[in-house]
C-alpha positions, 0 to 999 in steps of 0.5 A, spaced: 500 500 500 502 506 498 499 511 504 497 519 502 498 523 508 495 530 508 496 535 514 490 539 517 491 546 514 487 550 521 491 544 526 497 542 523 497 536 529 492 533 525 493 528 520 489 523 515 492 517 511 488 515 505 491 510 499 490 511 491 484 507 492 480 512 496 484 518 495 477 521 490 472 518 496 477 523 501 477 528 496 469 529 496 468 528 503 473 532 507 474 538 503 481 536 500 480 540 494 478 545 498 483 547 502 482 545 508 487 538 508 494 540 504 498 534 502 505 533 505 508 526 502 506 518 501 510 512 503 509 505 502 508 500 507 514 498 511 511 493 516 513 492 524 518 496 522 515 503 523 515 507 529 510 511 531 505 510 526 501 502 526 500 500 519 495 496 521 490 500 524 491 505 518 489 499 513 483 497 517 480 504 518 482 505 509 478 499 508 473 501 513 472 509 512 476 511 506 481 515 511 485 513 517 485 520 522 492 521 527 493 526 532 500 528 532 501 532 538 507 536 539 512 535 544 512 540 550 519 544 550 525 542 554 527 548 559 534 549 558 537 546 565 540 551 570 547 551 571 550 548 578 553 553 583 561 551 583 
């Protein structure tokens, strides 16, 4: 499967992932053509080697509803460590 990734133009922490077979359905139902979602790339399946993305869950969601929606919260900034006295 070739995963197609789109980012929410209004909230960049949200993404949808679909495939070539469901692209037209996603364009119509989620307003991708209207600019609500911007394409950011595509990638092939990697299986268990992929971190932070569950391909099995994504494929099941794409099969059922045509897309997989993901929320990727930004990590909080790490504060600068204070200097130690001495």
